[in-house]
C-alpha positions in Angstrom: -0.1 -0.3 0.2 1.3 3.7 -0.8 2.6 5.0 2.6 0.6 8.4 1.1 -2.7 6.9 1.5 -1.9 5.7 5.2 -3.3 8.7 7.5 -3.9 9.4 11.1 -6.6 8.2 12.7 -10.1 10.4 11.4 -13.5 10.5 10.4 -12.9 6.9 9.7 -12.3 5.8 13.4 -14.1 8.2 14.7 -16.8 5.6 16.4 -14.1 4.0 18.4 -14.2 5.1 21.9 -11.6 7.7 23.4 -10.3 5.0 25.6 -9.0 2.9 22.4 -7.8 5.4 20.7 -5.5 6.2 23.6 -3.9 2.7 23.9 -0.6 2.5 22.9 -1.4 0.3 20.1 -2.7 2.8 17.9 0.8 4.4 18.2 2.2 1.5 15.6 -1.4 0.9 13.7 -3.4 3.4 11.4 -7.5 2.9 10.8 -8.2 3.2 7.4 -11.5 1.9 5.4 -11.7 -0.6 3.2 -13.9 -2.2 0.5 -14.7 -5.9 1.3 -17.6 -7.6 -0.3 -18.9 -4.3 -1.6 -19.6 -3.1 2.2 -16.7 -0.5 3.8 -15.2 -2.0 6.9 -12.7 -0.1 9.3 -9.3 -2.4 8.9 -5.6 -1.4 11.6 -3.0 -0.9 9.0 0.5 -2.1 10.7 2.7 1.2 10.4 5.8 -1.3 9.9 4.6 -4.0 7.4 1.4 -2.6 5.9 -0.9 -5.9 7.1 -4.1 -5.7 7.6 -5.9 -6.9 10.9 -9.6 -6.8 12.4 -10.4 -3.7 14.6 -14.4 -4.2 15.4 -15.9 -2.7 17.9 -15.2 -4.8 21.3 -12.8 -7.0 19.5 -9.5 -6.0 21.5 -6.3 -5.4 20.8 -4.8 -8.4 22.0 -4.0 -9.6 18.6 -2.8 -6.8 17.3 -0.2 -6.0 20.8 1.0 -9.7 19.8 1.6 -8.6 16.0 3.8 -5.2 16.3 5.4 -6.6 19.4 6.9 -9.3 16.7 7.1 -6.6 13.4 8.9 -3.7 15.2 12.0 -6.0 16.0 12.2 -7.4 12.4 11.9 -3.1 10.6 13.5 -1.1 13.8 15.9 -3.1 15.8 13.7 -2.3 18.9 15.0 -5.8 21.0 12.4 -5.3 23.7 9.7 -3.6 22.8 8.2 -3.5 26.4 11.4 -1.9 27.9 10.0 1.7 29.5 13.0 3.4 27.9 11.4 3.2 24.7 9.6 6.6 23.5 6.4 6.5 20.6 5.2 9.6 19.8 1.4 9.7 18.4 2.1 12.3 16.1 3.3 11.6 12.4 6.0 13.2 10.8 5.8 14.4 7.1 9.2 14.0 4.8 9.2 15.4 1.3 6.1 15.3 1.2 4.8 11.3 2.6 3.4 11.3 5.8 4.7 8.5 8.0 5.1 6.9 11.4 8.2 8.4 13.1 10.8 5.6 14.3 10.6 4.5 17.8 13.9 5.0 19.3 15.4 2.7 22.5 17.3 5.5 24.7 20.0 4.1 26.5 20.0 2.8 30.3 21.4 5.0 32.7 24.8 3.8 33.7 25.6 3.6 37.3 28.7 5.0 37.2 28.7 8.5 34.4 31.9 8.2 32.3 34.1 11.0 31.7 33.6 13.1 28.6 36.0 11.5 25.3 39.2 12.7 24.5 38.3 12.2 20.9 37.5 15.2 18.9 35.0 14.6 16.5 35.1 16.2 13.1 31.5 15.1 11.6 29.8 18.4 12.5 26.9 19.1 14.2 24.0 16.8 14.5 20.5 17.1 13.2 18.6 17.6 16.3 15.4 16.2 13.9 17.4 12.9 13.4 15.3 9.4 13.5 17.3 6.6 13.6 15.8 3.9 11.2 16.8 0.4 11.2 15.2 0.7 7.1 18.1 3.3 6.0 20.5 1.7 7.9 20.1 -1.3 6.0 20.8 0.5 3.0 23.7 2.2 4.0 25.1 -0.7 5.5 25.0 -3.3 2.0 26.7 -0.2 0.1 29.1 -0.1 2.6 30.0 -3.9 2.7 29.8 -3.7 -1.1 32.0 -0.3 -1.7 34.1 -1.4 1.4 34.6 -5.0 -0.2 33.6 -6.4 3.5 31.8 -10.0 3.6 28.3 -10.2 3.6 28.5 -11.5 7.5 30.0 -7.8 8.3 26.4 -7.0 9.4 25.8 -9.6 11.9 29.3 -9.9 13.3 28.9 -9.4 17.6 31.6 -7.5 17.7 30.1 -4.9 15.3 26.9 -5.4 16.7 28.4 -4.4 19.8 29.8 -1.5 18.7 26.8 -0.5 17.3 24.4 -0.4 20.1 27.1 0.5 23.0 28.4 3.6 20.7 26.0 4.6 18.1 22.1 3.4 18.1 21.5 1.1 21.4 18.6 -0.1 18.9 20.3 -1.3 16.8 20.0 -4.8 15.5 22.0 -7.0 13.6 21.6 -7.7 9.8 21.9 -11.4 8.2 23.9 -12.1 5.1 20.8 -13.1 3.7 19.3 -9.9 3.9 22.4 -8.0 3.8 23.2 -9.9 -0.4 19.1 -9.1 -1.1 19.2 -5.1 0.1 22.9 -5.1 -2.2 21.0 -6.3 -5.1 18.0 -4.2 -4.6 20.0 -1.1 -4.2 21.9 -2.1 -7.2 18.9 -2.6 -9.6 17.8 0.8 -8.1 21.0 2.6 -8.8 21.2 1.2 -11.9 17.6 2.7 -13.4 19.2 5.7 -12.2 22.4 5.8 -14.4 19.8 4.6 -17.3 18.1 7.9 -16.6 20.9 9.8 -16.5 22.0 8.5 -20.1 19.1 8.7 -21.2 19.5 12.7 -20.4 23.2 13.0 -21.4 22.5 15.0 -24.7 26.8 14.1 -25.4 28.7 10.6 -26.7 30.0 8.0 -24.1 33.4 6.7 -24.8 33.4 3.3 -23.2 36.9 1.1 -21.9 36.9 -3.1 -21.9 39.2 -5.3 -20.5 39.3 -9.0 -19.3 40.3 -11.5 -16.5 40.4 -14.7 -15.7 39.5 -15.7 -11.8 42.5 -17.7 -10.1 40.1 -20.3 -8.5 37.9 -21.7 -11.6 39.8 -19.9 -14.5 36.6 -18.3 -15.6 36.5 -15.7 -17.8 35.2 -12.1 -16.6 34.4 -9.0 -18.8 34.7 -5.7 -17.6 32.4 -2.8 -19.3 33.1 0.9 -17.9 31.6 4.3 -19.8 32.9 7.5 -19.7 31.2 10.7 -20.3 31.7 14.3 -19.9 28.6 16.4 -18.5 27.9 19.1 -20.9 27.0 21.4 -18.1 29.5 20.9 -15.6 32.1 19.6 -18.0 33.3 16.6 -15.6 34.6 13.9 -16.8 32.9 11.1 -15.1 34.0 7.4 -15.4 31.0 4.3 -14.2 31.7 0.7 -14.9 28.2 -0.5 -16.2 29.3 -4.2 -16.3 31.2 -7.0 -15.1 29.7 -10.4 -17.0 31.1 -13.7 -17.2 32.3 -14.5 -20.8 31.4 -17.6 -22.4 33.9 -20.3 -23.7 36.1 -19.7 -25.9 36.6 -15.8 -25.3 36.3 -15.3 -29.1 36.0 -11.9 -31.0 32.4 -12.6 -31.5 31.5 -13.6 -27.9 32.8 -10.3 -26.6 31.4 -8.2 -29.1 27.7 -9.9 -28.4 28.6 -9.6 -24.2 29.6 -5.6 -24.5 26.6 -5.0 -26.8 24.4 -6.8 -24.4 25.4 -4.4 -21.7 24.9 -1.5 -24.1 21.3 -2.5 -24.9 20.6 -2.6 -21.3 21.2 0.6 -20.7 20.0 2.3 -23.8 23.5 3.7 -24.9 24.1 2.3 -28.0 23.4 5.0 -30.2 25.5 7.1 -28.3 28.7 4.7 -28.4 31.9 7.1 -29.5 35.0 4.8 -29.0 36.4 2.3 -27.6 39.7 1.3 -25.7 40.7 -2.1 -25.9 44.0 -4.4 -25.0 46.5 -4.8 -27.6 44.6 -8.6 -27.8 44.2 -10.1 -31.2 40.5 -11.2 -30.5 40.0 -7.3 -29.1 41.1 -5.8 -32.4 39.1 -8.5 -33.6 35.9 -7.6 -32.4 36.1 -3.7 -33.2 34.9 -4.9 -36.8 31.7 -6.2 -35.3 31.1 -3.0 -33.8 32.1 -1.0 -36.7 30.0 -2.8 -38.9 26.6 -2.2 -36.8 27.5 0.8 -35.1 28.5 2.9 -37.7 30.7 5.6 -35.5 31.4 8.9 -36.7 34.4 9.4 -39.7 34.2 6.2 -40.9 35.4 4.2 -37.7 38.8 6.0 -37.9 38.6 7.1 -34.5 36.4 4.1 -32.4 39.2 1.6 -32.1 41.9 3.0 -29.5 44.5 0.7 -28.9 45.5 0.6 -25.0 49.1 3.6 -24.7 49.8 2.0 -21.0 49.2 -1.5 -22.2 51.4 -0.5 -25.1 54.4 0.5 -22.8 54.1 -2.1 -20.4 55.0 -4.5 -22.9 58.2 -2.4 -23.9 59.2 -2.1 -20.5 58.9 -6.1 -19.7 60.8 -6.8 -23.0 63.7 -4.7 -21.5 63.8 -5.5 -18.9 63.2 -9.7 -19.3 66.6 -9.3 -21.9 68.4 -7.9 -18.6 67.7 -10.2 -16.7 69.3 -12.6 -19.4 72.2 -11.3 -19.4 74.1 -12.5 -16.6 77.0 -9.9 -16.5 74.8 -7.1 -17.1 72.5 -7.5 -14.5 73.2 -4.6 -12.1 69.6 -4.8 -10.7 69.6 -8.5 -9.8 72.9 -7.4 -7.5 70.9 -5.0 -6.2 68.2 -7.0 -5.3 70.7 -9.3 -3.5 71.9 -7.1 -1.4 68.7 -5.7 -0.5 67.0 -9.4 0.3 69.9 -9.8 2.6 69.4 -6.5 4.9 65.8 -7.2 5.4 65.7 -11.1 5.1 67.0 -10.9 9.2 65.9 -8.5 11.8 68.6 -8.3 13.4 70.4 -7.4 10.3 67.8 -4.9 9.6 67.9 -3.5 13.3 71.2 -2.7 12.6 71.0 -1.3 8.9 68.6 1.2 11.2 71.5 2.1 13.5 73.9 2.8 10.4 71.3 4.6 8.7 71.1 7.1 12.5 75.0 7.1 12.8 75.1 8.5 9.0 72.1 11.1 10.0 69.6 9.5 7.2 66.2 8.4 8.2 66.0 4.3 8.0 64.8 3.1 5.3 62.2 0.2 4.3 63.3 -0.2 0.5 60.8 -1.4 -1.7 61.2 -5.0 -3.5 60.5 -5.9 -6.8 58.3 -8.4 -8.1 58.9 -10.3 -11.5 55.1 -9.6 -13.3 55.5 -5.6 -12.1 58.1 -3.7 -14.0 56.9 -0.6 -11.8 58.2 -2.1 -8.9 61.7 -2.3 -9.7 61.5 1.4 -10.7 60.7 1.8 -7.1 62.9 -0.6 -5.6 65.4 1.0 -7.5 64.1 4.4 -6.4 64.0 3.7 -2.8 67.6 3.2 -3.1 69.0 6.4 -4.1 70.9 8.2 -1.4 71.5 5.0 0.4 73.8 3.5 -1.7 77.5 3.6 0.2 75.3 2.5 2.9 74.2 -0.6 1.4 77.1 -1.1 -0.3 78.8 -1.1 3.4 76.9 -3.1 5.0 77.0 -6.1 2.3 80.7 -5.4 2.3 80.7 -6.2 6.2 79.3 -9.3 5.7 81.0 -10.3 2.6 77.6 -11.3 0.7 77.5 -8.8 -2.1 80.2 -7.1 -3.5 78.8 -3.9 -4.7 80.8 -0.7 -6.8 80.0 2.4 -8.1 79.3 1.2 -11.4 76.3 -0.9 -10.2 74.2 1.9 -9.0 75.7 3.7 -11.8 74.3 1.3 -14.3 71.4 0.6 -12.6 70.0 3.8 -11.9 70.7 4.7 -15.8 67.9 2.1 -16.6 65.7 3.4 -13.9 66.0 6.8 -15.7 64.3 5.3 -18.4 61.9 3.3 -16.4 60.6 6.9 -14.9 59.5 8.7 -18.1 57.5 5.4 -18.8 56.3 5.6 -15.1 55.2 9.1 -15.2 53.5 8.6 -18.1 51.4 5.3 -17.2 50.7 7.7 -14.0 49.1 10.5 -16.2 47.4 8.4 -18.6 45.2 6.1 -16.5 44.1 9.2 -14.7 40.1 8.9 -14.9 39.1 12.2 -14.5 41.5 14.4 -17.0 41.0 14.0 -20.5 43.9 11.4 -21.2 43.5 11.8 -25.1 45.0 15.6 -25.6 47.8 14.3 -23.8 49.1 11.4 -25.1 51.2 12.7 -27.9 53.4 14.8 -25.4 53.9 11.2 -23.6 54.9 10.0 -27.1 57.2 12.9 -27.2 59.4 12.7 -23.7 59.3 8.9 -24.5 61.2 9.6 -27.6 63.5 12.2 -26.4 64.0 9.5 -23.7 65.6 7.2 -26.3 67.5 9.8 -27.9 69.4 10.4 -24.6 69.6 6.9 -24.0 71.9 6.1 -26.9 75.1 7.3 -25.0 75.0 4.7 -22.8 77.2 1.6 -24.2 75.7 -0.4 -21.1 72.2 -0.9 -22.4 72.5 0.1 -26.1 71.5 -3.4 -27.9 68.2 -3.5 -25.1 67.5 0.3 -25.2 67.9 -0.2 -29.3 65.5 -3.4 -29.2 63.1 -1.3 -27.0 63.2 1.9 -28.8 62.2 -0.1 -32.1 59.2 -1.8 -30.4 58.2 2.0 -29.6 58.7 3.0 -33.2 56.3 1.0 -34.7 53.8 2.1 -32.3 54.5 5.9 -32.9 54.6 5.2 -37.1 50.3 4.8 -36.3 49.4 7.2 -33.8 45.9 7.1 -33.4 44.1 9.7 -35.1 42.3 10.8 -32.0 45.6 11.7 -30.1 46.4 14.3 -32.8 42.8 15.7 -32.8 42.3 16.0 -29.1 45.8 17.8 -28.6 44.7 20.5 -31.0 41.4 21.0 -28.9 44.1 22.1 -26.0 44.3 26.1 -26.1 48.0 25.6 -24.7 48.8 23.3 -28.3 46.3 23.9 -31.0 48.0 23.0 -34.4 51.4 24.4 -34.9 51.8 22.9 -31.1 50.7 19.5 -32.2 52.2 19.6 -35.4 55.9 20.4 -33.3 54.9 17.5 -31.5 54.6 14.7 -34.3 57.6 16.7 -36.4 59.4 16.2 -32.8 58.8 12.3 -32.6 59.6 11.6 -36.0 63.1 13.5 -36.4 64.0 12.1 -32.7 63.0 8.4 -33.3 64.4 8.6 -37.3 60.8 7.8 -38.7 58.2 8.6 -41.0 54.4 9.0 -39.4 51.6 8.0 -41.4 49.5 11.1 -40.1 51.2 14.4 -41.5 50.3 18.0 -40.6 48.4 18.3 -44.2 46.2 15.4 -42.6 45.7 16.7 -39.2 44.1 19.7 -41.0 42.4 17.4 -43.6 41.0 15.7 -40.3 40.1 18.8 -38.7 38.4 20.0 -40.8 36.6 17.2 -42.6 34.9 16.4 -38.7 34.2 20.1 -38.3 32.1 20.8 -40.7 30.3 17.0 -39.9 29.8 18.7 -36.6 28.5 22.2 -38.1 25.6 20.6 -40.2 24.7 18.3 -37.5 24.4 21.3 -34.9 24.0 23.8 -37.1 25.3 27.1 -37.2 24.2 29.3 -34.3 25.9 32.7 -34.2 29.3 33.0 -32.8 30.5 34.3 -29.5 32.8 38.0 -29.7 36.7 37.8 -29.2 38.4 38.2 -25.8 40.5 40.8 -24.8 44.3 39.3 -24.3 46.5 39.3 -21.3 49.8 38.9 -21.8 51.5 35.9 -19.8 54.6 33.5 -20.6 53.8 29.8 -20.3 56.5 28.3 -18.3 56.5 24.1 -18.6 58.2 21.3 -16.5 58.8 18.7 -19.4 60.6 18.5 -23.0 57.3 18.4 -24.7 56.1 21.8 -23.3 59.6 23.4 -23.8 59.0 22.1 -27.5 55.6 23.7 -27.8 56.9 27.0 -25.7 59.5 27.2 -28.6 57.9 27.5 -31.3 56.3 30.9 -30.0 52.6 31.8 -30.5 50.2 29.2 -31.2 48.1 31.7 -34.0 47.6 29.5 -36.9 45.3 30.8 -39.7 43.6 28.2 -41.3 42.2 28.1 -44.8 39.8 30.7 -46.4 36.7 28.2 -46.4 36.8 27.9 -42.3 36.9 31.4 -42.5 34.0 33.0 -39.5 34.0 29.5 -38.3 34.3 28.5 -34.9 37.0 26.4 -35.5 39.1 29.2 -37.4 38.4 31.8 -34.4 39.7 28.9 -32.2 42.9 28.5 -34.4 43.7 32.2 -34.9 43.3 33.1 -30.9 46.2 33.2 -29.0 45.1 31.6 -25.6 48.0 31.6 -24.4 47.7 35.2 -23.1 44.7 34.4 -21.2 46.7 31.7 -18.9 47.6 33.0 -15.4 50.1 32.3 -13.4 48.1 30.7 -11.0 46.6 28.4 -13.8 49.7 27.2 -15.1 51.3 26.8 -11.2 48.2 24.2 -10.3 47.9 22.6 -13.5 45.9 23.5 -16.1 42.3 22.3 -16.2 40.9 21.7 -19.8 37.7 21.2 -18.9 37.6 24.2 -17.1 38.8 25.9 -19.7 36.8 25.1 -22.3 33.6 25.3 -19.7 34.7 29.2 -19.4 34.5 29.7 -23.3 31.9 27.3 -24.5 29.6 30.0 -25.2 32.9 31.8 -27.7 32.7 28.5 -29.8 29.2 26.7 -29.8 30.1 24.5 -32.4 33.8 23.4 -31.6 33.1 23.0 -27.9 30.8 20.3 -28.6 33.0 18.7 -31.1 35.8 19.3 -28.3 34.0 17.8 -26.1 33.8 14.5 -27.8 37.3 14.5 -28.5 38.4 14.5 -25.0 35.9 11.6 -23.7 38.2 8.9 -24.6 40.4 7.6 -22.3 44.0 5.9 -23.8 44.2 3.4 -21.3 41.8 0.5 -20.3 42.9 0.5 -16.2 39.6 2.4 -15.5 38.3 -1.2 -16.2 41.2 -2.9 -14.8 40.3 -1.3 -11.7 37.4 -3.6 -11.6 39.3 -6.5 -11.5 41.4 -6.0 -8.3 37.9 -5.1 -6.9 36.7 -8.7 -8.2 39.5 -10.3 -6.2 38.5 -9.5 -3.3 34.6 -10.6 -4.0 35.7 -13.6 -5.6 37.3 -15.5 -3.1 37.5 -18.8 -2.4 34.5 -18.1 0.2 32.3 -16.6 -2.5 33.1 -18.6 -5.5 29.2 -19.5 -5.2 28.0 -15.5 -5.8 25.6 -15.7 -9.0 27.1 -13.5 -11.8 24.2 -11.0 -10.8 25.5 -10.3 -7.5 29.1 -10.5 -8.6 27.9 -7.6 -11.3 26.1 -5.8 -8.5 29.1 -5.6 -6.2 31.6 -4.6 -8.5 29.6 -1.9 -9.7 28.0 -0.7 -6.6 32.0 -0.3 -5.4 32.6 1.8 -8.4 29.5 3.9 -8.1 29.9 4.5 -4.4 33.8 5.6 -5.2 32.4 8.1 -7.9 30.1 9.9 -5.4 34.0 10.9 -3.9 35.6 11.2 -7.0 37.5 8.3 -5.5 38.1 6.3 -8.7 41.8 6.3 -9.7 44.1 3.5 -10.0 46.0 3.5 -6.7 49.7 2.0 -7.5 49.9 0.0 -4.1 53.8 -0.3 -4.6 53.9 3.7 -4.2 51.3 4.2 -1.6 55.2 4.5 0.9 55.6 8.3 0.8 58.7 7.4 2.4 60.2 5.5 -0.4 59.5 7.1 -3.1 57.7 10.5 -3.9 54.8 10.3 -5.9 54.9 11.7 -9.7 54.4 15.0 -10.6 50.7 16.1 -11.5 49.5 17.2 -14.6 
């Protein structure tokens, strides 16, 4: 029954005696007329479960008393309904237009001795004086918390948690069984999913997707994750939502991948909004894109549709280099350093002795990072943690005659670390989910190219660096067009800055790029014309007064762009008086303040500020800046699923697993806390965080 239909006793129970209306029963029941066999009779409706009971004159209230005393604990956590410390208000409360009964709150029994005030200071702010505990809302919050914090479903019935809640938070708390938490989580997922479907239906822009695959460690089942990325047209915020975590039928073929993704897109009603999809560099992924292009008819003949994960490409290049070093025993200086660190930390007494040695030399004791064979970034972090402690590591190992280290060992290892650092920083930047990475991918490719040039003068790893560079060249020869067009949408680079970067990459790697300056101009003009035809030709914004400013950049790519001077560039006469012409012909670096430059330029905020000046181009820019260049956002789902689908939870249904992964991501989205956190870099004492962008 609709709660809005439930009212306080009025004319319908006017015939009841005053004695009955004063009974505590009527704090739990509402009298309402219902039609039965053509006649209207009074019925007592439970305020908690909405069941109907007889309330005829002279019938008594014993059956009503028995019911509410059983029903109340189930719905509001009151352990003893007869407790005199429980207060029931006879007056209904109105919340957001719905008339409901207030929730009874069990008051704590006064202690024999009053404890002193807590020494802990709360930063939660003042408590709402009108707050009333609601077991139903508590269950909702508990289900979301269990999913988002990756806790077991038994969390709500843990006796320690129950003790904590009843003694420190809410005396009326009642533990929530595992079955109830699971059902609540599933219902909340369905409601939030409907809300997201409505949000997508009202979204008037495009949506880009990332997808990744994972195999469970227990039953070797394949799973596919699909993540939606979209920029809100009003706030210009870049949003990320996991919309599917599904078991993939065997074999994991391109057709099965396509069908699984298509099913998810149809569920959310966003097939017609699909702009691009980012995959790892596996053959099945590449083949699946042919199905999408054939059925989706993406813009620009699908040239911008398929994006190969740039972070995955970087990983493959670095792993090749590390593998070659491991195979060369004479040049494996990293192995000697690794053995020396293991020797120090493998014994508590030696670790204590090394700490004392650090203090004697006015250095803070260091907990060195150890690497793992499958994670090259851990090797970088291990070497990074050794910086400043080389002499002590050599001295300590020499004392025990364990590993004989010389200066050259560290010099050669740190040389390789310098190459790893540019890859490491690139991945940290390109994995961001709240910044448009498609516009800065070209910068990172230039930085890596520049580093390979610097590494050519190191003879120790000449052969290894050459093989890594060759694989990088193969990728750069066919830079995805989306990287080039998105780069032009950055007012600090525009057309001239983008041309400078691709020419710099071509020169440093000594290769011929498939996409030249002329092809960029052609794609840009063709794409803009299609947007102008689709979105009309409204009046254009006026020009803006300039405020001279010199941009200072801290990496090779921005130094190159700054060396080219002003980014003002006149396009073809055919585009005169269009948004694109005015954008390319305006020197926007004059509008960037010192504060914006030092605080990391926010590209999306810039477009939000000036979108009125470029009504057509801003729509095109929003679409081009939406696609991510990495599948890390989808890969995070598998980190969560590893906790969700452990050995104790292998019986989870496919629907529940999907709900758990999505609920966690959607809850993280509320706090804008969805960026990938590298566990190896969580200890700031071991290695400084990579610079922001």
